MIKOL-843638 format. One record per residue (C-alpha): residue in three letters; z, x, y; residue number from 1. Coordinates in nm, 2 decimals, decimal comma. Example, Ala and Ser with C-alpha at 12.3 -4.5 7.8 and 13.67 -1.06 7.14 Angstrom:
! residues 2
R/residu/Z/X/Y/num
R/ALA/0,78/1,23/-0,45/1 $
R/SER/0,71/1,37/-0,11/2 $
//
This chain:
! residues 339
R/residu/Z/X/Y/num
R/UNK/0,00/0,00/0,00/1 $
R/UNK/-0,10/0,15/0,34/2 $
R/UNK/0,16/0,25/0,58/3 $
R/UNK/0,16/0,07/0,92/4 $
R/UNK/0,41/0,30/1,09/5 $
R/UNK/0,31/0,41/1,44/6 $
R/UNK/0,24/0,79/1,47/7 $
R/UNK/0,53/0,99/1,60/8 $
R/UNK/0,51/1,04/1,98/9 $
R/UNK/0,57/1,40/2,12/10 $
R/UNK/0,90/1,47/2,25/11 $
R/UNK/0,90/1,42/2,63/12 $
R/UNK/1,13/1,72/2,69/13 $
R/UNK/0,89/1,94/2,48/14 $
R/UNK/0,59/1,83/2,68/15 $
R/UNK/0,78/1,91/3,00/16 $
R/UNK/0,87/2,26/2,88/17 $
R/UNK/0,51/2,33/2,76/18 $
R/UNK/0,37/2,21/3,09/19 $
R/UNK/0,60/2,42/3,29/20 $
R/UNK/0,52/2,72/3,07/21 $
R/UNK/0,15/2,68/3,11/22 $
R/UNK/0,19/2,64/3,49/23 $
R/UNK/0,39/2,96/3,50/24 $
R/UNK/0,13/3,14/3,30/25 $
R/UNK/-0,14/3,02/3,53/26 $
R/UNK/0,07/3,13/3,83/27 $
R/UNK/0,12/3,48/3,68/28 $
R/UNK/-0,25/3,51/3,61/29 $
R/UNK/-0,34/3,40/3,96/30 $
R/UNK/-0,09/3,65/4,11/31 $
R/UNK/-0,23/3,93/3,89/32 $
R/UNK/-0,58/3,85/3,99/33 $
R/UNK/-0,49/3,86/4,36/34 $
R/UNK/-0,25/4,16/4,33/35 $
R/UNK/-0,28/4,40/4,62/36 $
R/UNK/-0,47/4,72/4,53/37 $
R/UNK/-0,27/5,04/4,50/38 $
R/UNK/-0,30/5,31/4,76/39 $
R/UNK/-0,52/5,52/4,53/40 $
R/UNK/-0,75/5,23/4,49/41 $
R/UNK/-0,76/5,17/4,86/42 $
R/UNK/-0,83/5,54/4,92/43 $
R/UNK/-1,11/5,53/4,67/44 $
R/UNK/-1,27/5,22/4,83/45 $
R/UNK/-1,23/5,35/5,19/46 $
R/UNK/-1,38/5,69/5,10/47 $
R/UNK/-1,68/5,51/4,94/48 $
R/UNK/-1,73/5,30/5,25/49 $
R/UNK/-1,70/5,61/5,48/50 $
R/UNK/-1,96/5,78/5,27/51 $
R/UNK/-2,20/5,49/5,29/52 $
R/UNK/-2,14/5,48/5,67/53 $
R/UNK/-2,22/5,85/5,69/54 $
R/UNK/-2,55/5,80/5,50/55 $
R/UNK/-2,64/5,52/5,75/56 $
R/UNK/-2,53/5,75/6,04/57 $
R/UNK/-2,76/6,03/5,94/58 $
R/UNK/-3,04/5,77/5,92/59 $
R/UNK/-2,94/5,65/6,27/60 $
R/UNK/-2,93/6,00/6,40/61 $
R/UNK/-3,28/6,07/6,26/62 $
R/UNK/-3,41/5,75/6,42/63 $
R/UNK/-3,24/5,84/6,75/64 $
R/UNK/-3,40/6,18/6,75/65 $
R/UNK/-3,74/6,03/6,67/66 $
R/UNK/-3,70/5,78/6,95/67 $
R/UNK/-3,63/6,07/7,20/68 $
R/UNK/-3,94/6,26/7,08/69 $
R/UNK/-4,16/5,95/7,10/70 $
R/UNK/-4,03/5,86/7,45/71 $
R/UNK/-4,12/6,21/7,57/72 $
R/UNK/-4,46/6,20/7,41/73 $
R/UNK/-4,54/5,86/7,56/74 $
R/UNK/-4,43/5,98/7,91/75 $
R/UNK/-4,66/6,29/7,87/76 $
R/UNK/-4,96/6,09/7,76/77 $
R/UNK/-4,91/5,84/8,04/78 $
R/UNK/-4,89/6,13/8,29/79 $
R/UNK/-5,22/6,26/8,14/80 $
R/UNK/-5,38/5,92/8,18/81 $
R/UNK/-5,27/5,89/8,54/82 $
R/UNK/-5,41/6,24/8,62/83 $
R/UNK/-5,73/6,17/8,43/84 $
R/UNK/-5,78/5,84/8,62/85 $
R/UNK/-5,75/6,02/8,95/86 $
R/UNK/-6,01/6,28/8,83/87 $
R/UNK/-6,24/6,00/8,72/88 $
R/UNK/-6,20/5,82/9,05/89 $
R/UNK/-6,30/6,15/9,23/90 $
R/UNK/-6,60/6,19/9,01/91 $
R/UNK/-6,71/5,84/9,07/92 $
R/UNK/-6,66/5,88/9,45/93 $
R/UNK/-6,87/6,19/9,44/94 $
R/UNK/-7,15/6,01/9,25/95 $
R/UNK/-7,12/5,73/9,50/96 $
R/UNK/-7,17/5,97/9,78/97 $
R/UNK/-7,49/6,10/9,62/98 $
R/UNK/-7,61/5,74/9,58/99 $
R/UNK/-7,54/5,67/9,95/100 $
R/UNK/-7,73/5,99/10,05/101 $
R/UNK/-8,03/5,88/9,85/102 $
R/UNK/-8,02/5,54/10,00/103 $
R/UNK/-8,01/5,68/10,35/104 $
R/UNK/-8,30/5,91/10,27/105 $
R/UNK/-8,54/5,64/10,16/106 $
R/UNK/-8,39/5,42/9,89/107 $
R/UNK/-8,18/5,45/9,58/108 $
R/UNK/-8,33/5,61/9,28/109 $
R/UNK/-8,39/5,35/9,00/110 $
R/UNK/-8,20/5,57/8,76/111 $
R/UNK/-7,90/5,57/8,99/112 $
R/UNK/-7,92/5,19/9,02/113 $
R/UNK/-7,92/5,18/8,64/114 $
R/UNK/-7,61/5,40/8,62/115 $
R/UNK/-7,41/5,22/8,89/116 $
R/UNK/-7,46/4,89/8,70/117 $
R/UNK/-7,39/5,01/8,35/118 $
R/UNK/-7,16/5,22/8,13/119 $
R/UNK/-7,25/5,60/8,18/120 $
R/UNK/-7,24/5,66/7,80/121 $
R/UNK/-7,51/5,39/7,75/122 $
R/UNK/-7,71/5,54/8,03/123 $
R/UNK/-7,69/5,90/7,91/124 $
R/UNK/-7,80/5,79/7,56/125 $
R/UNK/-8,13/5,70/7,72/126 $
R/UNK/-8,26/6,06/7,73/127 $
R/UNK/-8,57/5,96/7,93/128 $
R/UNK/-8,35/5,85/8,21/129 $
R/UNK/-8,24/6,21/8,27/130 $
R/UNK/-8,59/6,29/8,40/131 $
R/UNK/-8,52/6,06/8,70/132 $
R/UNK/-8,20/6,22/8,82/133 $
R/UNK/-8,12/6,56/8,96/134 $
R/UNK/-7,94/6,83/8,76/135 $
R/UNK/-7,63/6,77/8,99/136 $
R/UNK/-7,64/6,40/8,92/137 $
R/UNK/-7,68/6,45/8,55/138 $
R/UNK/-7,38/6,68/8,54/139 $
R/UNK/-7,17/6,43/8,73/140 $
R/UNK/-7,27/6,16/8,49/141 $
R/UNK/-7,18/6,37/8,19/142 $
R/UNK/-6,84/6,46/8,34/143 $
R/UNK/-6,77/6,09/8,41/144 $
R/UNK/-6,87/6,00/8,06/145 $
R/UNK/-6,65/6,26/7,90/146 $
R/UNK/-6,35/6,17/8,12/147 $
R/UNK/-6,39/5,80/8,03/148 $
R/UNK/-6,39/5,88/7,66/149 $
R/UNK/-6,09/6,10/7,70/150 $
R/UNK/-5,90/5,83/7,89/151 $
R/UNK/-5,99/5,57/7,62/152 $
R/UNK/-5,85/5,80/7,35/153 $
R/UNK/-5,54/5,87/7,54/154 $
R/UNK/-5,47/5,51/7,61/155 $
R/UNK/-5,52/5,43/7,24/156 $
R/UNK/-5,28/5,71/7,15/157 $
R/UNK/-5,02/5,59/7,40/158 $
R/UNK/-5,05/5,24/7,26/159 $
R/UNK/-4,98/5,37/6,91/160 $
R/UNK/-4,69/5,57/7,03/161 $
R/UNK/-4,54/5,27/7,20/162 $
R/UNK/-4,57/5,07/6,89/163 $
R/UNK/-4,40/5,35/6,69/164 $
R/UNK/-4,13/5,36/6,95/165 $
R/UNK/-4,07/4,99/6,93/166 $
R/UNK/-4,04/5,02/6,55/167 $
R/UNK/-3,80/5,31/6,58/168 $
R/UNK/-3,58/5,12/6,82/169 $
R/UNK/-3,57/4,83/6,57/170 $
R/UNK/-3,47/5,08/6,30/171 $
R/UNK/-3,21/5,23/6,53/172 $
R/UNK/-3,04/4,89/6,58/173 $
R/UNK/-3,04/4,82/6,21/174 $
R/UNK/-2,88/5,15/6,12/175 $
R/UNK/-2,62/5,12/6,39/176 $
R/UNK/-2,53/4,77/6,26/177 $
R/UNK/-2,51/4,91/5,91/178 $
R/UNK/-2,27/5,18/6,02/179 $
R/UNK/-2,05/4,93/6,21/180 $
R/UNK/-2,04/4,70/5,91/181 $
R/UNK/-1,92/4,97/5,67/182 $
R/UNK/-1,66/5,09/5,92/183 $
R/UNK/-1,54/4,73/5,97/184 $
R/UNK/-1,51/4,69/5,59/185 $
R/UNK/-1,31/5,01/5,56/186 $
R/UNK/-1,08/4,90/5,84/187 $
R/UNK/-1,02/4,56/5,67/188 $
R/UNK/-0,92/4,74/5,35/189 $
R/UNK/-0,68/4,96/5,54/190 $
R/UNK/-0,53/4,67/5,73/191 $
R/UNK/-0,40/4,53/5,40/192 $
R/UNK/-0,16/4,82/5,39/193 $
R/UNK/0,16/4,84/5,59/194 $
R/UNK/0,18/5,10/5,86/195 $
R/UNK/0,40/5,32/5,63/196 $
R/UNK/0,15/5,29/5,35/197 $
R/UNK/-0,14/5,39/5,58/198 $
R/UNK/0,05/5,69/5,70/199 $
R/UNK/0,12/5,79/5,34/200 $
R/UNK/-0,25/5,75/5,26/201 $
R/UNK/-0,36/5,96/5,55/202 $
R/UNK/-0,11/6,23/5,45/203 $
R/UNK/-0,22/6,22/5,08/204 $
R/UNK/-0,58/6,24/5,19/205 $
R/UNK/-0,52/6,54/5,41/206 $
R/UNK/-0,32/6,72/5,15/207 $
R/UNK/-0,57/6,67/4,87/208 $
R/UNK/-0,89/6,75/5,06/209 $
R/UNK/-0,85/6,89/5,40/210 $
R/UNK/-0,63/7,08/5,64/211 $
R/UNK/-0,62/7,20/6,00/212 $
R/UNK/-0,52/7,55/5,88/213 $
R/UNK/-0,68/7,78/5,63/214 $
R/UNK/-0,69/8,14/5,52/215 $
R/UNK/-1,04/8,24/5,60/216 $
R/UNK/-1,03/8,60/5,51/217 $
R/UNK/-1,21/8,86/5,71/218 $
R/UNK/-1,57/8,86/5,58/219 $
R/UNK/-1,82/8,92/5,86/220 $
R/UNK/-2,06/8,65/5,97/221 $
R/UNK/-2,43/8,67/5,88/222 $
R/UNK/-2,51/8,75/6,25/223 $
R/UNK/-2,36/8,75/6,60/224 $
R/UNK/-2,51/8,40/6,66/225 $
R/UNK/-2,36/8,27/6,33/226 $
R/UNK/-2,02/8,42/6,44/227 $
R/UNK/-2,05/8,24/6,78/228 $
R/UNK/-2,14/7,91/6,61/229 $
R/UNK/-1,85/7,94/6,37/230 $
R/UNK/-1,61/8,02/6,65/231 $
R/UNK/-1,73/7,70/6,83/232 $
R/UNK/-1,68/7,49/6,51/233 $
R/UNK/-1,33/7,64/6,45/234 $
R/UNK/-1,23/7,56/6,81/235 $
R/UNK/-1,30/7,19/6,74/236 $
R/UNK/-1,06/7,16/6,44/237 $
R/UNK/-0,83/6,87/6,50/238 $
R/UNK/-1,08/6,67/6,71/239 $
R/UNK/-1,18/6,32/6,59/240 $
R/UNK/-1,48/6,23/6,38/241 $
R/UNK/-1,70/5,97/6,55/242 $
R/UNK/-2,03/5,85/6,39/243 $
R/UNK/-2,33/5,96/6,60/244 $
R/UNK/-2,12/6,19/6,83/245 $
R/UNK/-2,23/6,54/6,93/246 $
R/UNK/-1,93/6,63/7,15/247 $
R/UNK/-1,77/6,75/7,35/248 $
R/UNK/-1,46/6,55/7,24/249 $
R/UNK/-1,58/6,42/6,90/250 $
R/UNK/-1,85/6,48/6,65/251 $
R/UNK/-2,00/6,36/6,33/252 $
R/UNK/-2,09/6,62/6,06/253 $
R/UNK/-2,44/6,72/6,17/254 $
R/UNK/-2,34/6,67/6,54/255 $
R/UNK/-2,08/6,95/6,49/256 $
R/UNK/-2,32/7,19/6,33/257 $
R/UNK/-2,60/7,14/6,57/258 $
R/UNK/-2,36/7,16/6,87/259 $
R/UNK/-2,21/7,48/6,73/260 $
R/UNK/-2,54/7,66/6,70/261 $
R/UNK/-2,66/7,52/7,04/262 $
R/UNK/-2,35/7,69/7,19/263 $
R/UNK/-2,48/8,01/7,04/264 $
R/UNK/-2,82/7,96/7,19/265 $
R/UNK/-2,99/7,85/6,87/266 $
R/UNK/-3,16/7,51/6,85/267 $
R/UNK/-3,15/7,35/6,50/268 $
R/UNK/-3,24/6,99/6,40/269 $
R/UNK/-3,00/6,71/6,46/270 $
R/UNK/-2,96/6,56/6,11/271 $
R/UNK/-2,82/6,72/5,79/272 $
R/UNK/-3,14/6,66/5,59/273 $
R/UNK/-3,35/6,81/5,87/274 $
R/UNK/-3,11/7,11/5,90/275 $
R/UNK/-3,14/7,17/5,52/276 $
R/UNK/-3,52/7,18/5,54/277 $
R/UNK/-3,58/7,34/5,88/278 $
R/UNK/-3,28/7,53/6,01/279 $
R/UNK/-3,33/7,86/5,83/280 $
R/UNK/-3,34/8,03/5,50/281 $
R/UNK/-3,18/7,90/5,18/282 $
R/UNK/-2,91/8,12/5,02/283 $
R/UNK/-2,72/8,09/4,70/284 $
R/UNK/-2,35/8,00/4,69/285 $
R/UNK/-2,27/8,36/4,58/286 $
R/UNK/-2,45/8,49/4,89/287 $
R/UNK/-2,26/8,27/5,14/288 $
R/UNK/-2,14/8,43/5,46/289 $
R/UNK/-1,94/8,28/5,74/290 $
R/UNK/-2,16/8,07/5,97/291 $
R/UNK/-2,39/7,95/5,69/292 $
R/UNK/-2,46/7,58/5,68/293 $
R/UNK/-2,34/7,41/5,35/294 $
R/UNK/-2,48/7,08/5,23/295 $
R/UNK/-2,33/6,81/5,01/296 $
R/UNK/-2,43/6,50/4,80/297 $
R/UNK/-2,77/6,45/4,63/298 $
R/UNK/-2,93/6,30/4,95/299 $
R/UNK/-2,78/6,58/5,17/300 $
R/UNK/-2,61/6,34/5,40/301 $
R/UNK/-2,32/6,57/5,47/302 $
R/UNK/-2,31/6,92/5,62/303 $
R/UNK/-2,04/7,17/5,71/304 $
R/UNK/-2,02/7,54/5,80/305 $
R/UNK/-1,89/7,81/5,57/306 $
R/UNK/-1,58/7,96/5,73/307 $
R/UNK/-1,50/8,23/5,47/308 $
R/UNK/-1,27/8,28/5,17/309 $
R/UNK/-1,40/7,97/4,99/310 $
R/UNK/-1,34/7,74/5,29/311 $
R/UNK/-1,56/7,53/5,51/312 $
R/UNK/-1,51/7,37/5,85/313 $
R/UNK/-1,66/7,03/5,89/314 $
R/UNK/-1,64/6,69/6,06/315 $
R/UNK/-1,50/6,50/5,76/316 $
R/UNK/-1,45/6,13/5,83/317 $
R/UNK/-1,26/5,90/6,07/318 $
R/UNK/-0,94/5,94/5,88/319 $
R/UNK/-0,92/6,32/5,89/320 $
R/UNK/-1,15/6,43/6,17/321 $
R/UNK/-1,26/6,79/6,20/322 $
R/UNK/-1,08/7,01/5,94/323 $
R/UNK/-1,10/7,29/5,69/324 $
R/UNK/-1,17/7,21/5,33/325 $
R/UNK/-1,24/7,39/5,00/326 $
R/UNK/-1,61/7,48/4,96/327 $
R/UNK/-1,64/7,27/4,64/328 $
R/UNK/-1,43/6,97/4,75/329 $
R/UNK/-1,75/6,76/4,76/330 $
R/UNK/-2,06/6,77/4,55/331 $
R/UNK/-2,22/7,09/4,66/332 $
R/UNK/-2,60/7,10/4,69/333 $
R/UNK/-2,70/7,42/4,88/334 $
R/UNK/-2,67/7,64/5,18/335 $
R/UNK/-2,89/7,76/5,47/336 $
R/UNK/-2,86/8,07/5,68/337 $
R/UNK/-2,97/7,99/6,03/338 $
R/UNK/-3,24/8,24/6,14/339 $
//
């Protein structure tokens, strides 16, 4: 005979306990998922953001240098066009004087009438027309024709340079925005720490990677200019790192090295990549001498200066500024001796 007993209902107290336990577990999981990162995790993330900002900064520096060159080129071409237009006007005035003289002497030569009402290139292409003008007139026509061609080419070149300049300005804005974005992200990460934790992080960062003092030994520099450049860089230790800065009160990495050599009377490119490819002669790590430029990371986005005894001086990042650091404290890629 089938049983008609109702199924046993769960104990209400047991349900309450289970529900509370599940809620606690969820709460613990949620807290764990939103746990604040450790100082070492913060340091790692901030360093990565600073590195990305530096990559964008060197791209910004390259675009800024390209903008300066293009601006100078455009100004030069525009000056040439202005002077060329003045020369062309004088040539045309001279030819007009010839035409006026002909007219006063008994009428304007038909060939001259043809020229004054058409393009001189078209006119000169009609070789038979040269029989109807004097040698002086023919020479004036040729000069005007050549000057017009030159002006046309220069105006086209100026137009292309202006277009390149506009594209460079757009890139400049993009790179600057990228730098600012990475810096803002890094600051947001740091802001999650207390003031004491930020101070501890800065101290740990300085102790592990950089210092404002170092035993540099007494090895001689590669040249008197290298010695002067190194002296400049060492005098800036302790100053802040600012992206895009070239001094006198702050620098980025390539801003420091280019300013250092400029102080020694040597012009080198502005960006780290350009310094690697165009500032001098490549030397091996075993051949390093004080004053040599040293480069880091696979894309060469960071540069410092060898200071001696296995130490470099470089504009590190916004946290540490301009400091000394061990030669191999970053991924070493190569070195250049400035010629």
